[in-house]
C-alpha positions as CSV (number, residue, x, y, z in Angstrom):
1,M,48.2,-17.6,19.8
2,K,47.0,-18.1,16.3
3,K,44.0,-20.1,17.6
4,V,43.0,-17.4,20.0
5,L,43.1,-14.7,17.3
6,L,41.1,-17.0,14.9
7,I,38.5,-17.7,17.6
8,A,38.3,-14.0,18.4
9,L,37.9,-13.1,14.8
10,L,35.2,-15.7,14.2
11,A,33.4,-14.6,17.4
12,M,33.4,-11.0,16.2
13,M,32.1,-12.0,12.8
14,L,29.3,-14.0,14.4
15,I,28.3,-11.2,16.6
16,S,28.4,-8.7,13.7
17,L,26.2,-11.0,11.6
18,T,23.7,-11.5,14.4
19,L,23.4,-7.8,15.2
20,S,23.0,-6.9,11.5
21,A,20.4,-9.6,10.9
22,C,18.3,-8.5,14.0
23,K,18.3,-4.8,13.2
24,P,14.8,-3.5,12.4
25,K,14.3,-2.5,8.8
26,V,13.8,1.2,8.2
27,E,10.8,1.9,6.0
28,E,11.3,4.6,3.4
29,P,8.6,7.2,3.2
30,V,6.2,6.7,0.3
31,E,5.1,9.7,-1.7
32,E,1.4,9.9,-1.8
33,V,0.2,10.9,-5.3
34,A,-3.0,12.9,-5.4
35,P,-5.8,11.0,-7.3
36,V,-6.6,12.5,-10.7
37,E,-10.2,13.8,-10.9
38,E,-12.1,12.1,-13.7
39,V,-14.7,14.1,-15.6
40,A,-18.2,12.8,-14.8
41,P,-20.1,11.7,-18.0
42,V,-22.9,14.0,-19.1
43,A,-26.2,12.5,-18.3
44,D,-28.6,11.9,-21.2
45,T,-31.8,13.7,-20.2
46,T,-33.8,12.7,-23.2
47,M,-34.7,9.3,-21.8
48,A,-35.3,10.4,-18.2
49,A,-38.9,10.5,-16.8
50,P,-40.1,13.7,-15.2
51,V,-39.4,13.8,-11.5
52,D,-43.0,14.8,-10.6
53,A,-44.6,11.9,-12.5
54,P,-45.9,9.1,-10.3
55,A,-44.5,5.7,-10.9
56,A,-46.7,3.3,-12.8
57,P,-48.0,0.4,-10.7
58,V,-46.8,-3.0,-11.6
59,T,-49.6,-5.6,-12.1
60,K,-49.3,-9.3,-12.8
């Protein structure tokens, strides 16, 4: 009788271990953090060429 109970107990432990190992993992929802807006750097207009000026041809 003791052997039957021991075998039954071991079988239940084995089944329990197998079922818990095969259970799909539940993914926790991830909080999406809004990106922080960065301030664009101020363009330095003192070095910029006028828009209407034609480009100088490159000669070799």
